[in-house]
C-alpha positions, 0 to 999 in steps of 0.5 A: 525869593527872586530879584523881581519878586523882592522888587515888587514886594518893596512897592507895597509900602507906597500908594497903590496906582490904578491900572486900566486893563483893556479887554480884560476877559483873559484868563492869564491877564486876570491871573496876573491881576489877582496876584497883584491884588494879593501882593497889594501893589495895585487896583484895577479898572477892567474894561470888557463885556461885563457878562463875559468878564463876570462869568470868567471871574466866577469860574476861575477867580471867585475871590475877585468877584467882590473885591474892592480893588476891582471895578468893572466897566462894560464895553462893546468890543475890543476897540471900545475897550481900548479906547475907554482904558486909554481915556481912563489913564489920560483923564488921570483916573488910572496911572498905568495902561495894560493890554488884555486880550486885544491886538497891539495895533488897536491899543496903540492906535488909541494910545496915539489918538490926537484927542485923548491919547497918551502922547508925550512928545517922546519916542515910545520904546520897549524896555525889558527887565530880565532876571537871569539865572546865575546873574546877580542883578537885573539886566535891562534890554531895549528896544525889542518891539517898537522902533525898527531901525532907530537913528541916533536921536531916537536912540537917545530917547530909547536909552533915556526911557530905559534909564527911567525904568532902571531908576524905578527899579533902584539902579541909581546910575545904570551902566548903558552898553550900546551893542555892536559886533565890535568894540572899535568905531568902524565907519562901515558899521553905523551901530559903532558910530551911534554907540560912540556918539552916545557915549560922547553925549553922556560924558558931555551931560546930554544924556544924564543919570547913567554911565554909557560905554560903547561900542561894546560886543555882548561879551564885553558888555556883561562879562568882566573877564571877556573885557579884560581878555580883549584888553578893553580898559574901562571901569564899566565894561563887563558890568552893564545894566542896560543893553541897547542893541542897534535894531529891533531884529537884534533886540528881539532876538536877544530878548527871546534867547534870554527867554528860551535859552537862558530860562530868564524871568522877565517884565516888559513895559512901553516907556515914553507915553504919558503913562507906563503901558503893559503891552505883553503878547497874548501868548505870554505867561501869566507870570510874565504879565504879572512881572510886566504889570509890577514893572509898570506900577513901579515906574508909575510910582516913581514918576509920581513921587518925582512929580 
């Protein structure tokens, strides 16, 4: 059994969060929903055109047509679906928001709605949990989808969002590696300055719940051998749990390299809102949608237990 599967099976023992799915009439989304129900990790509010949704369920997911873990809410279009799903979460009727067959811009506009949105005052950031072949633990990457060129203040919150996700996955003191091209601070390379600042802030207790070491190049962040060969004296270099690339381009390339070259399994969510958000691409596989859904459910449970 994979690391991600093991993690999700552990969540069976706790209360099942409710997931609001916007524009749910999508085969891959419903496949992920069916898997989550089979594993007993969540229940669902499905928002979409009811006749279209019922037709899809009857044709491909007959076991879900009368399942007590599903409630269908009729909506007129994608925007209406997104709005109603967000309202369900903001009202407390649901605990997780999931994007279905709807554009990210539409659902994020509803998330940021001034009256019923999920604003929390924090930076929203993308956190991915990767299971890499030959790597003995989960590896988290942030932020591959939301913040283009975050400044230091934004990076602090991006790190905190990733740390909260790692905690939800059972990593009690994650090692965070702010990445750069080199391991020494260089005034001409802003990524190295920010990385060093994050490390100092961590040592002073301004960023808690983790250990931050940086700047580090990718090899020295994940390979103890590479760190040793470069003479990096550190208790954490080479054993990173969370990788923090400096920009969205670097993070997105790393994310997709893991997927396409590393054959990784992945679950990814948006953190920093009032509830976890599953914002997978409409082209993502049902497996990735399921792991993303599970990651959001675990995060929601952890926040509820701590609250």
